[in-house]
Structure formats: C-alpha cells, structure tokens
SEPA-184973 format. One line per 2 residues: number of its first residue (from 1); their letters; for each residue x, y, z of N, C-alpha, C, O. Coordinates in Angstrom, 2 decimals. Example, Ala and Ser with C-alpha at 12.3 -4.5 7.8 and 13.67 -1.06 7.14 Angstrom:
<rs>
1	AS	13.19:-5.69:7.80:12.30:-4.50:7.80:13.20:-3.30:7.80:14.24:-3.32:8.46  12.85:-2.25:7.08:13.67:-1.06:7.14:12.90:0.03:7.87:13.41:1.14:8.04
</rs>
This chain:
<rs>
1	XX	-30.68:21.24:-13.35:-30.08:20.33:-12.44:-28.82:21.32:-12.19:-28.20:21.95:-13.05  -28.52:21.26:-10.02:-27.22:21.56:-9.73:-26.63:20.20:-8.94:-27.13:19.55:-8.03
3	XX	-25.20:20.02:-9.75:-24.41:19.00:-9.39:-24.12:19.29:-7.68:-23.76:20.41:-7.31  -24.28:18.36:-6.88:-23.99:18.19:-5.17:-22.98:17.74:-5.49:-22.69:17.74:-6.69
5	XX	-22.05:17.19:-4.47:-21.27:16.23:-3.66:-21.63:15.24:-2.68:-21.67:15.50:-1.47  -21.84:14.35:-3.08:-21.94:13.01:-2.43:-20.82:12.59:-1.44:-19.75:12.26:-1.97
7	XX	-20.87:12.55:-0.22:-19.68:11.55:0.37:-19.93:10.26:0.91:-20.35:10.16:2.06  -19.71:9.25:0.20:-19.58:7.43:1.12:-18.33:6.41:1.34:-17.21:6.24:0.86
9	XX	-19.05:5.89:2.22:-18.32:4.82:2.16:-17.96:3.89:1.84:-18.78:2.98:1.92  -16.88:3.60:1.42:-16.41:2.41:0.12:-16.20:1.46:1.26:-15.67:1.87:2.29
11	XX	-16.77:-0.39:1.06:-17.53:-1.54:1.58:-16.23:-2.10:1.03:-15.75:-1.46:0.10  -15.38:-3.49:1.56:-14.89:-4.09:1.65:-13.64:-4.39:0.44:-12.43:-4.39:0.23
13	XX	-15.64:-4.79:-0.43:-15.03:-4.87:-1.86:-14.79:-3.77:-2.84:-14.47:-3.75:-4.03  -15.04:-2.87:-1.95:-14.50:-1.88:-3.06:-13.09:-1.16:-3.41:-12.59:-0.61:-4.39
15	XX	-12.57:-1.61:-1.52:-11.50:-1.15:-1.28:-10.48:-2.17:-1.71:-9.44:-1.97:-2.35  -10.71:-2.71:-1.49:-9.82:-4.10:-2.19:-9.92:-3.81:-3.86:-8.82:-3.85:-4.42
17	XX	-11.15:-3.50:-4.78:-10.87:-2.85:-5.88:-9.80:-2.06:-6.15:-8.88:-2.28:-6.93  -9.98:-1.14:-5.46:-9.15:-0.11:-5.24:-7.88:-0.21:-5.42:-7.22:0.40:-6.26
19	XX	-7.38:-1.27:-4.32:-5.94:-1.82:-3.59:-5.56:-2.05:-4.88:-4.60:-1.39:-5.27  -6.19:-3.00:-5.83:-5.60:-3.84:-6.96:-5.02:-3.56:-8.10:-4.09:-4.09:-8.71
21	XX	-6.13:-2.06:-8.47:-6.55:-1.21:-9.36:-5.11:-0.50:-9.85:-4.71:-0.27:-11.00  -4.48:-0.24:-8.51:-2.63:1.12:-8.00:-1.13:0.49:-7.91:-0.26:-0.37:-7.78
23	XX	-1.37:1.03:-7.98:0.42:0.45:-7.74:1.50:1.21:-6.86:2.53:0.70:-6.42  1.04:2.71:-6.66:1.58:3.92:-6.07:0.66:4.72:-4.79:-0.08:5.70:-4.72
25	XX	1.25:3.54:-3.72:1.10:4.75:-2.77:1.18:5.46:-1.68:1.97:6.37:-1.92  0.86:5.52:-0.84:2.03:6.33:0.15:1.81:5.61:1.44:0.79:4.95:1.60
27	XX	2.92:5.71:2.57:2.83:5.19:3.85:3.46:6.29:4.56:4.34:7.08:4.21  2.53:6.10:6.08:2.72:7.19:6.71:3.33:6.16:8.14:2.67:5.21:8.56
29	XX	4.50:6.52:8.67:4.51:6.35:10.26:5.59:6.87:11.37:6.58:7.11:10.68  5.80:7.05:12.20:5.85:7.64:13.13:7.75:7.18:13.38:8.37:6.40:12.65
31	XX	8.30:7.88:14.55:8.98:8.06:14.91:9.75:9.62:16.02:10.36:10.61:15.61  9.36:9.21:17.48:9.50:9.78:18.10:8.44:11.15:17.68:7.52:10.74:16.97
33	XX	8.35:12.59:17.94:7.92:13.72:17.48:7.88:14.26:16.30:7.96:15.41:15.85  7.70:12.78:15.72:8.09:13.45:13.73:6.66:12.17:13.13:6.12:11.24:13.72
35	XX	6.48:12.72:11.80:5.56:11.27:11.67:6.02:11.86:9.89:5.78:12.97:9.41  6.76:10.65:9.19:6.91:10.48:7.93:6.16:10.12:6.75:5.24:9.36:7.06
37	XX	6.20:10.34:5.66:5.10:9.60:4.89:5.97:9.60:3.59:6.71:10.51:3.20  5.69:8.12:2.87:6.60:8.70:1.37:5.92:7.48:0.46:5.41:6.40:0.76
39	XX	6.15:8.20:-0.84:5.24:6.91:-1.62:6.55:6.24:-1.95:7.73:6.52:-1.74  5.75:5.03:-2.67:6.15:3.92:-3.06:5.08:2.90:-4.06:3.85:2.90:-4.01
41	XX	5.73:2.28:-4.74:5.20:0.89:-5.47:4.70:-0.37:-4.58:4.97:-0.77:-3.44  4.18:-0.65:-5.20:3.72:-2.11:-3.89:2.49:-2.11:-4.59:1.95:-1.22:-5.25
43	XX	1.97:-3.88:-4.18:1.20:-4.88:-5.49:0.05:-5.18:-3.96:0.49:-5.14:-2.81  -1.08:-5.40:-4.23:-1.88:-5.89:-3.57:-2.36:-7.40:-4.12:-2.87:-7.73:-5.20
45	XX	-1.94:-8.32:-2.75:-2.62:-9.73:-3.30:-2.53:-10.27:-2.10:-1.57:-10.35:-1.32  -4.47:-10.92:-1.98:-4.83:-11.64:-1.39:-4.84:-11.02:0.23:-5.21:-11.82:1.09
47	XX	-4.35:-9.35:0.76:-4.96:-9.43:1.30:-3.97:-8.45:2.34:-4.26:-7.79:3.34  -2.37:-8.77:1.44:-1.54:-8.01:1.75:-1.09:-7.21:0.90:-1.59:-7.22:-0.22
49	XX	0.08:-6.25:1.24:0.37:-5.47:0.39:1.43:-5.77:0.13:1.89:-6.61:0.91  2.30:-5.36:-0.92:3.90:-6.09:-0.60:4.07:-4.69:-1.72:3.34:-4.13:-2.54
51	XX	6.23:-4.43:-0.95:6.68:-3.40:-1.62:8.31:-3.96:-1.71:8.65:-5.13:-1.48  8.83:-3.31:-1.93:10.19:-3.50:-2.03:10.99:-2.41:-1.13:10.30:-1.40:-1.03
53	XX	12.43:-2.26:-0.34:12.96:-0.97:-0.30:14.60:-1.52:0.01:14.97:-2.61:-0.44  15.24:-0.90:0.57:16.72:-0.71:0.37:17.39:-0.80:1.70:16.33:-1.03:2.30
55	XX	18.13:-0.80:2.49:18.70:-0.51:3.91:18.69:0.65:4.33:19.31:1.27:3.46  18.25:1.66:5.45:18.38:2.82:5.27:17.35:3.44:7.04:16.88:2.90:8.04
57	XX	17.47:4.67:6.52:16.21:5.20:7.98:15.28:4.53:7.96:15.07:4.02:9.06  14.28:4.15:6.87:12.61:3.53:7.04:12.72:2.53:7.82:12.32:2.38:8.98
59	XX	13.49:1.59:6.85:13.62:0.10:7.66:14.11:0.39:9.09:13.57:0.00:10.12  15.48:1.30:8.95:15.02:0.88:10.91:14.23:1.78:12.08:14.13:1.59:13.29
61	XX	13.91:2.44:11.53:12.54:2.77:12.21:11.31:2.27:12.14:10.37:2.66:12.83  11.26:1.20:11.17:10.15:0.34:11.21:10.40:-0.97:11.35:9.64:-1.91:11.09
63	XX	11.55:-1.01:11.80:11.96:-2.13:12.49:11.53:-2.38:14.51:11.25:-3.24:15.34  11.77:-0.93:14.34:11.28:-1.07:16.14:9.65:0.26:15.95:9.31:0.73:17.04
65	XX	9.01:0.63:15.00:7.86:1.49:15.27:7.01:0.69:14.48:5.97:1.31:14.25  7.02:-0.64:13.87:6.19:-1.64:12.64:4.59:-1.38:12.26:4.00:-2.00:11.38
67	XX	3.89:-0.12:13.26:2.46:0.20:12.88:2.99:1.44:11.92:3.81:2.35:12.04  1.93:0.92:10.74:1.75:2.16:9.52:0.22:2.33:9.07:-0.71:1.52:9.08
69	XX	0.27:3.71:8.66:-0.83:3.81:7.47:-0.47:4.16:6.24:0.24:5.06:5.79  -1.10:3.27:5.75:-0.83:3.11:3.93:-2.07:3.96:3.20:-3.18:3.73:3.68
71	XX	-2.02:4.74:2.32:-3.32:5.50:1.50:-3.05:5.08:-0.17:-1.98:4.97:-0.77  -4.32:4.92:-0.61:-3.64:4.87:-1.96:-5.32:6.12:-2.09:-6.29:6.10:-1.34
73	XX	-5.12:6.86:-3.05:-6.13:7.13:-3.52:-6.16:7.19:-5.49:-5.26:6.88:-6.27  -7.63:7.75:-5.77:-8.38:7.57:-7.10:-8.65:8.62:-7.60:-9.87:8.71:-7.57
75	XX	-8.11:9.72:-8.16:-8.03:11.24:-7.97:-8.69:11.67:-9.36:-7.87:12.22:-10.10  -10.09:11.55:-9.94:-10.47:12.55:-11.26:-10.75:13.68:-11.21:-10.23:14.48:-12.00
77	XX	-11.79:14.13:-10.12:-11.51:15.67:-9.88:-11.70:15.90:-8.19:-11.80:15.11:-7.25  -11.71:17.46:-8.30:-11.58:18.13:-6.66:-12.83:17.32:-6.59:-12.29:16.25:-6.32
79	XX	-14.35:16.98:-6.65:-15.60:16.35:-6.03:-15.26:15.11:-6.53:-16.38:14.61:-6.69  -14.34:14.15:-6.94:-14.73:12.99:-7.89:-13.26:12.00:-7.57:-12.18:12.31:-8.07
81	XX	-13.38:11.26:-7.01:-12.62:10.50:-6.15:-12.22:9.35:-4.78:-12.56:9.73:-3.66  -11.67:8.25:-4.89:-12.00:7.57:-4.06:-10.39:7.14:-2.97:-9.22:7.32:-3.30
83	XX	-10.80:6.70:-2.00:-8.93:7.16:-1.06:-9.93:5.72:-0.65:-11.13:5.44:-0.71  -8.63:5.03:-0.21:-8.84:3.55:0.68:-7.25:3.57:1.88:-6.10:3.60:1.45
85	XX	-7.57:3.56:3.09:-6.41:3.63:4.08:-6.37:2.70:4.91:-7.38:2.22:5.43  -4.82:2.21:5.21:-4.90:0.94:5.88:-4.11:1.40:6.84:-3.31:2.33:6.91
87	XX	-4.52:0.54:7.62:-3.55:0.14:9.51:-3.13:-0.87:9.31:-3.84:-1.60:8.61  -2.05:-1.32:9.72:-1.19:-2.48:9.85:-0.08:-2.79:10.31:0.55:-1.76:10.54
89	XX	0.52:-3.77:10.58:1.94:-3.86:11.52:2.90:-4.41:10.66:3.00:-5.64:10.63  3.86:-3.52:9.73:4.80:-3.90:8.55:5.73:-5.12:8.90:6.56:-5.04:9.81
91	XX	5.62:-5.83:8.41:6.52:-7.30:8.12:7.98:-6.98:7.46:8.01:-5.82:7.04  8.79:-7.44:7.31:10.27:-8.09:6.69:10.13:-9.49:6.77:10.29:-10.13:7.81
93	XX	9.88:-9.92:5.80:10.25:-11.38:6.13:11.24:-12.03:6.44:11.65:-10.87:6.48  12.15:-12.76:6.73:13.83:-13.14:6.44:14.27:-14.41:6.03:14.61:-15.13:6.97
95	XX	14.36:-14.84:5.04:14.13:-16.05:4.50:15.38:-17.34:5.19:15.57:-18.49:4.79  16.08:-16.57:6.33:16.77:-17.17:7.91:16.37:-17.73:8.54:16.97:-18.74:8.89
97	XX	14.85:-17.37:9.16:13.67:-17.82:10.01:13.31:-18.89:9.87:13.88:-19.97:9.98  11.94:-18.50:9.52:11.47:-20.17:9.08:10.61:-20.38:7.87:10.64:-19.54:6.97
99	XX	9.84:-21.43:7.78:9.47:-21.76:6.40:8.20:-20.62:6.22:7.82:-20.34:5.08  7.61:-20.03:7.31:6.48:-19.25:7.33:6.64:-17.84:6.40:5.93:-17.23:5.60
101	XX	8.11:-17.64:7.03:8.75:-15.93:6.73:9.37:-16.42:5.14:9.22:-15.80:4.08  10.02:-17.58:5.33:10.67:-17.53:3.83:9.19:-17.59:2.29:9.17:-17.10:1.16
103	XX	8.15:-18.44:3.10:7.04:-18.35:1.74:6.05:-16.87:1.97:5.18:-16.34:1.27  6.51:-16.62:2.96:5.48:-14.92:2.63:6.48:-14.20:1.82:6.14:-13.49:0.88
105	XX	8.37:-14.46:2.35:8.83:-13.80:1.06:8.44:-13.87:-0.65:7.86:-13.09:-1.40  9.03:-15.19:-0.83:8.58:-15.34:-1.68:7.08:-14.96:-2.16:6.97:-14.74:-3.37
107	XX	5.88:-14.86:-1.34:4.54:-14.31:-1.99:5.07:-12.96:-2.22:4.70:-12.43:-3.27  5.73:-12.41:-1.59:6.38:-10.78:-1.99:6.75:-11.11:-3.47:5.92:-10.75:-4.31
109	XX	7.91:-11.78:-3.92:8.76:-11.80:-4.97:8.37:-11.56:-6.03:8.64:-10.65:-6.82  7.26:-12.97:-6.07:6.48:-13.03:-6.82:5.18:-12.01:-7.36:4.73:-11.70:-8.46
111	XX	4.86:-11.70:-5.90:3.81:-10.24:-6.48:4.65:-9.03:-6.87:4.32:-8.50:-7.94  5.70:-8.49:-6.20:6.31:-7.52:-7.20:6.96:-7.80:-8.40:7.44:-6.85:-9.00
113	XX	7.11:-9.24:-8.99:7.15:-9.57:-10.29:6.38:-9.32:-11.26:6.68:-9.12:-12.44  5.33:-9.34:-10.74:4.13:-8.77:-11.59:4.31:-7.14:-12.15:4.01:-6.66:-13.24
115	XX	4.65:-6.80:-11.49:4.53:-4.83:-11.64:5.75:-4.82:-12.56:5.78:-4.33:-13.69  6.94:-5.55:-11.79:8.36:-5.75:-12.30:9.08:-6.92:-12.73:9.82:-7.66:-12.10
117	XX	8.76:-6.92:-13.77:9.52:-8.41:-13.86:11.05:-9.08:-13.94:11.58:-10.19:-14.06  11.35:-7.94:-13.83:13.30:-8.42:-13.65:13.49:-7.98:-12.31:14.59:-7.84:-11.77
119	XX	12.28:-7.75:-11.75:12.37:-7.87:-10.03:13.57:-8.57:-9.27:13.42:-9.79:-9.21  14.78:-8.08:-8.67:15.48:-9.41:-8.25:16.14:-10.19:-8.65:16.56:-11.18:-8.07
121	XX	16.40:-9.69:-10.19:17.33:-10.14:-11.18:18.52:-9.83:-12.20:19.02:-8.73:-11.96  18.99:-10.36:-13.06:19.66:-9.09:-13.87:18.68:-8.30:-14.45:17.50:-8.60:-14.30
123	XX	18.98:-7.42:-15.04:17.94:-6.01:-15.61:16.51:-5.18:-14.55:15.57:-4.47:-14.90  16.90:-5.62:-13.38:16.38:-5.06:-12.40:16.68:-3.52:-12.52:17.78:-2.98:-12.55
125	XX	15.15:-2.82:-12.59:15.74:-1.64:-12.79:15.73:-0.67:-11.72:15.56:0.52:-12.00  15.98:-1.20:-9.93:16.13:-1.18:-8.99:16.72:-2.14:-8.20:16.25:-2.64:-7.18
127	XX	17.74:-2.34:-8.69:18.84:-3.31:-7.55:18.84:-2.84:-6.11:19.16:-3.55:-5.16  18.54:-1.86:-6.06:19.35:-1.84:-4.67:18.31:-2.23:-3.83:18.58:-2.82:-2.78
129	XX	17.08:-1.96:-4.18:15.91:-1.95:-3.43:15.58:-3.84:-3.12:14.84:-4.61:-3.72  16.39:-4.05:-2.06:16.46:-5.46:-1.81:15.99:-6.00:-1.33:15.67:-7.13:-1.71
131	XX	15.62:-5.40:0.01:14.07:-5.87:1.56:13.11:-5.91:0.95:12.87:-5.03:0.12  12.24:-7.00:1.19:10.96:-7.49:0.84:10.37:-6.65:2.01:11.04:-6.22:2.95
133	XX	8.85:-6.44:1.81:8.07:-5.90:2.80:6.93:-6.24:2.60:6.54:-6.36:1.44  6.20:-6.47:3.58:4.31:-7.09:3.24:4.03:-6.45:5.01:4.54:-6.41:6.13
135	XX	2.82:-6.05:4.21:1.86:-5.58:4.89:0.45:-6.03:4.96:-0.28:-5.89:3.98  0.10:-6.49:5.90:-1.53:-7.13:6.33:-2.49:-6.51:6.52:-2.47:-5.56:7.29
137	XX	-3.40:-6.83:5.97:-4.56:-5.38:6.42:-5.13:-5.81:7.36:-5.81:-6.84:7.32  -4.91:-4.86:8.73:-5.42:-4.57:10.16:-6.67:-4.22:10.50:-7.46:-4.65:11.34
139	XX	-6.71:-3.13:9.49:-8.35:-2.20:9.30:-7.76:-1.93:7.70:-6.75:-2.30:7.11  -8.91:-1.12:7.36:-9.04:-1.22:5.71:-10.31:-0.08:5.98:-11.07:-0.49:6.86
141	XX	-10.62:0.94:5.55:-11.47:1.83:5.19:-11.27:3.19:4.32:-10.50:4.13:4.52  -12.10:3.00:3.42:-12.11:3.55:2.29:-13.74:4.47:1.80:-14.81:3.85:1.77
143	XX	-13.63:6.07:1.44:-14.46:6.99:0.98:-14.12:7.22:0.14:-12.99:7.07:-0.34  -15.54:7.93:-0.48:-15.26:8.35:-2.02:-16.62:9.52:-2.22:-17.73:9.80:-1.76
145	XX	-15.83:9.84:-3.02:-16.50:11.64:-3.28:-17.22:11.61:-4.97:-16.43:11.46:-5.90  -18.36:11.71:-5.21:-18.95:11.44:-6.37:-20.11:13.21:-6.31:-20.68:13.91:-5.48
147	XX	-19.78:13.12:-8.12:-20.77:14.47:-7.88:-22.11:14.07:-8.53:-22.19:13.61:-9.67  -22.91:14.23:-7.91:-24.53:13.96:-8.28:-25.49:15.20:-8.63:-25.43:16.30:-8.09
149	XX	-26.40:14.80:-9.66:-27.56:15.23:-10.07:-28.33:16.15:-9.49:-28.86:16.46:-10.56  -29.12:17.18:-8.34:-29.60:17.14:-7.69:-31.11:18.49:-8.71:-30.92:19.40:-9.52
151	XX	-32.45:17.92:-8.10:-33.30:18.84:-9.36:-33.52:20.00:-8.39:-33.51:19.80:-7.17  -33.69:21.13:-8.88:-34.29:22.05:-8.74:-35.83:21.95:-8.54:-36.51:22.96:-8.38
</rs>
C-alpha cells in the first residue's frame, strides 16, 4: 500500500475542539504596510478567545486596527496536521464603561485563570500583562492533512 495525503476541511465542531485543546496560538494584525504575527497564550471559551497582554505597540495598533486573524495548529508530522484560522474584531473590555464590558472582562479573567490560576493575583507569573483581550469568532475555518493507505 502506498500512503497518500488527504486534505480535508474541518467542520465547526472539529474547529472548536482544536481551539479548546490548545493554549498557544498566533495572532496576525496589520498596520499601514506591515503585517505582524505574534505567538501568545489563550483560552477558548463559549465562542470567544481570551488572552492577556500589556500596554505597548500591539495594543495601540489594535485599538485603531482591530481586525485580526488568529491561528492554532496541531502538527504531528509533515502530512499529518490540523489548523484553524479565526477572523474577528479584537476587543479590550473596559470595566469602567458598561456592565456588558465588565462581564466580558470577568469572563476573560476567569477563562485565563483556568490555565494560569494565579493570573491577576499575587504570584502571577506575568503580572505586567494586565490587559484582557477578547476575540469573538467572526469566521472560523479549519483544514487538516492525513495520511491514508491507497491500494496498489
């Protein structure tokens, strides 16, 4: 038998499962004639991707250009992988604005604490990352490659 690579599209349930099973992804965003991509940790919860960051160039850029692409991969081998790309408009919930934003911020904090229990408390391993970001899933696309046996 000769192995062949089969490329397929992931359905939404498979995309959600991949997003939920990982905690490191990459976010791409643009500013003027430059595209940046940055690795970061995240939590997927009920149709939202949450993370944390600190004040700086990325936050200032995203405040004016909030549309991003977010990618998560699960790579086993060259022809055995899954990948999900999410497009959406990133938000930085401001607890001083509205109850909806306070609720979104709190959802983000609680989600992040599932993977970093000391987040935003004493013993926080990254205390300088005090800004919560939230990404609702506008579009979700997933693909995979798998080796299959082909009869000779």
